[in-house]
C-alpha positions, 0 to 999 in steps of 0.5 A: 053946454059949451062946445070946443071951438075946434070941433067941426073945423078942418085942420089940414086934411083932418076934420075935427070930430070930438075932443078926447084928451087934454095935457098941458098946452096940447089938446087931443081930438078925434079927427077924420082924414077923408082922403084915406077914410080913417080916424086919427088922434090929432094933437093940437097946440095953439101957438097963441098960448106961447105968450111971446115965446112963439119962436121957442115954441115953434122950435120945440114943436118942430123938434117933437114932430121930427122925433116922432116922425123918425120913431116908426116902430111897431111899439111906438105910436106912429105919426101920419102928418104934421105941420102948422096951419093958422097958428095951430101946430098939429100932429096926426097920429094913429088913434088907439082905443084900448086905453092906457097902461094906467087903466090896467093898473087901476085894479092892482098888479097885473097877471105876471105873464101878461105883464111880461108880454106888455113889458117886452113890447115896451122895451123893444120900442124904447130900444129902437128909440135909443138906437136912433139917439132919442131919449123919452124922458117921461116914461110913465103908465099913462104914456103907454097906449094900448090898441084894441087887441092889447098891444103896447105903444110908447107915446108922447116923445114930445119931451124927448131930446136927441142925446147928442143935441147940445141945445136945451129948449126947456129952461134950466129951472124946469123938471122935464118928466114925471117925478114918480118915474124919474131917475135920480140923475134926471132929478139932479139935472145931470147929463142923461143917457139911455140908462135914465129911461131904463130906470123909469122902465124899471119903475114901471115894471115894479108898478106892473108886478106889484100894483103900486109905484115903488116910492109913494107919499101919503100926502102926494108930496112931490118933494118926498117922492123925489127924496126917495128916488135919490136916497131910498132903496125900494122894497123888493117887489116880492115883499109886495107880491109874494108870487114873484121870485127872488130872480125877478126881484134882482131884475127889477132892482138892477133896473132901478139901481141908483147908479146908471153903470149898475143898470142894464145897458139896453132896454131889450137886455132888461126885457130878456133878463125878466123873461129869463127870470120867469122861465120864458123863452124868446124867439131866436129868429132862426128857421126850423129844419125842413124834414122831407118824408122818406117814401117807401120803395113799395108797399103791400096792403097788410092782410090785417085790420087797420086797427091792429097795426099802426100804419105810421110805424116804419119798423117792427121795433116801433111796435114794441110796447112792453116785453111779454105784454099781451098787445105785443103778442097779439100783433106778432101773432097777426104778423106771422099769419100774414107772413104765412099767407103771403108766402103761400100766395107767392108760391101759387103765383097769385101775388108777385112783388114789384121789381125794385128800381135799378138804382136805389134812391137815397133818402133826401138829406134834411135842409139844415136850419138857416142861421140868421145872425141877429144884430149882424150887418153884412153887404148885399154883394156878399149874399150871392149863393153858391151853386150847391145852395141854389140846388138846395133851394130848388129842392125846397121849392119842389114841384108845386112850390114857388117864391113870391114878392109881396109888393107895396105898389106897382104904379111907379116906374121904380117899383114896376122895374124892381118887380121885373128884376126880382122875377128875372133873378128868380128865373135865373136860379130856376125858381117859380115866381109869383107877384102879389101887388097890394097897390098901396093898401096895407089891408090887402097886403095882409090878405095876399100874404095869407093867400100866398101861404095857402097856395104853397109859397116856399120863400117870400120877399116882402115890401112891408106896408104896415108892420103893425097890421102884418104883425100877426101874419108875420109871426105866424109865418115865422113860426111855420118856418117860412123864409122871408126877406124884407125890403126894409130895415127899420122894423122888428124882424120876424126871423128873416133878412132885412135889406137896408139901403143907406136911406140917410145917405140917399136923403143927404145926397139929394138934400145937399144937391138942392141945398147947393142950388138954394145957396147959389141961386137963392142966397140960401133963402127958401121955404121948404116942404118935404113929401114923406111917407111916415108909416115906413120907418126907412123912408122917414130916415130918408126924409130926415137926410133930405132935411139935414142935407139941405140945411148943411148948405142952406141953414137959413131955409125954413122947413114949412112941414112934412106931408104925405108923399110916396105915390104920384097921387099922394104928392099931387093931393098934398101940394094941391091942398097946400096951394089951396090953403095959401101955404107959401113954399118954393122948394120941395124935397120928395122921398121919391120921384113918384111923389115929385111927379104928383107935385109937378102935376099940381104945380102945372095945374096952378100955373106955377112956372118951373123956375119958381119951385126947385124940386129934389128927389130920390130914385133917378127914374128915366122921366126924372132924369129927362125933367132934370136935363130940361130944368123942368122943376126937378133939379136933382135925384139920387139913384138908390141902386134899385137893381142891386136891391133886387139882386140882394133880395133874391140872393139872400132868399135863396141862401135862407131856403138852403139853410145858410148862415147869413147876417140879419141885415144886408146893406145896399149902398146908394147910387150917383146923384143926377143933376142937370150937368150929369144928365146932360152928359149922359144924354150927350153920350147916348146920342153919340153912341146912337150916331156911331151905331 
């Protein structure tokens, strides 16, 4: 039996174990990544198969990899790493074991509520892609993957294009996509927008609800199917599945309208209409009202058996069952006996009632529902709570509660300082504070958040490591009304507030600074590696900005690939591996200073001098500023405004706990770009101040 030649081979950080799929020119393997002890799906494309079109193929691969890397969403299959090694292009992705939507449809129509659940997940992922300017162009059931618990993930954005990208990589005589699910305008070769994908989503929904595609040909004639998409109206879904209502028919047929203007403008609008037609509700993301129980001022043990009177009823009115009913008369009789007994005992001096407090304490006012304005964007500086809101937040914490920060990691100076700042801001408001450090382990973070809830946390700031892993925990916290602030923006919200640094602007600033250096010192020529952190979508956006900023000033620079960074250890391992494999590069763009420190450690060990490699990063930590001032590898770093992030996190959490109305997303602007000139100026100023003191 012939063995695939790649099985048993090492491709970058991944050891190939078995072939699990084949599609077009790409093969998919199960591979093992030893550094983090996980299995991945490794998509591999041989550049030798391009037959003289390798430049075009490289361009297409680079586009596919960049697109997948930017689309980090809970319902989009995530990418861990990509690159080109030994004439093999590879993309490492999460390995899912639940099959595909096609597998579910083999037995016919799905149960309606199950179909609606899956479809809503798909629509949310697609809307996220569209919001980032990306079309899928090949939506079909086989591209909807499922995890072990049955959640849906959109996959294979390899044929997608940026909606504003005029470059056409696919030749004009080629149809990109699967005709059975393609929109009329795509089949006609017209300019596309998001509504083309919505048509395809409507076709998939039709298939899920009826068990078959709306347009079919007995001989599988592609031309016949194309003709039907262009000219024929589909039969109403209820004519195939009588369990469906006319309202559902209207939703599906609107999604499949021949004219884009007649369709839903967004995939999430289509999902909302479907759920409404089925009488299903979708969470608004608001916190429930917190009801404070009113303690009685005194209590006298009743001289009647507990079975006779409900101790949960605070008034006699609550005891009324039916006028004249026998149970009511029994209760009244028992109460009369108790009252007479009480009067006799008091008259004899055997029993006295406790004295009431000098001043009656009013019942606490329930904290109102916090209104999170879905889709609204505000400024972090505008989130500062009023004194009344601070008092209300303290009351919500009470004597045993606390607020907490679920941190991603504390090993970098940036994250350690941020935790300290959050602690100080919470203390300034008189709020008990705890920190839970996941130490870069997403599974540990899940456990820690559950632990915090068990211990009585009343407000939580979260640096999410892996939203897919946290999904069940965060949904549970949302249902329980726990106020949450997320130190991330490009994630599905769970009823809380999203903090967004302008990561693209941060990346652009750092990339531009390095691009100018490459232009001025290297004539614009460079081979660039990017240290990324693909499981965090806002960081991927930052990496995109790094790349785009560099190419603005050095358009001829070659992007070798993106590799895992984010921590000192990750940056060091990635650069060590590239050096061992003989990959040539002379510029490193890192999404943070920590990753750049690890890269410098690897370069030092390899005895590569500082002038041979230019590094740019983000965070502008003191050590980074020192390296920049000395010209030691690092040449530029952007201050992300860490303290403002910390302040906005605590301020917005206090306002949530107080029941305020607040935008869903708060923007925190980036800080200044530190270069050798600015670092030298700052050092001179500090020296002058020290001498003057």
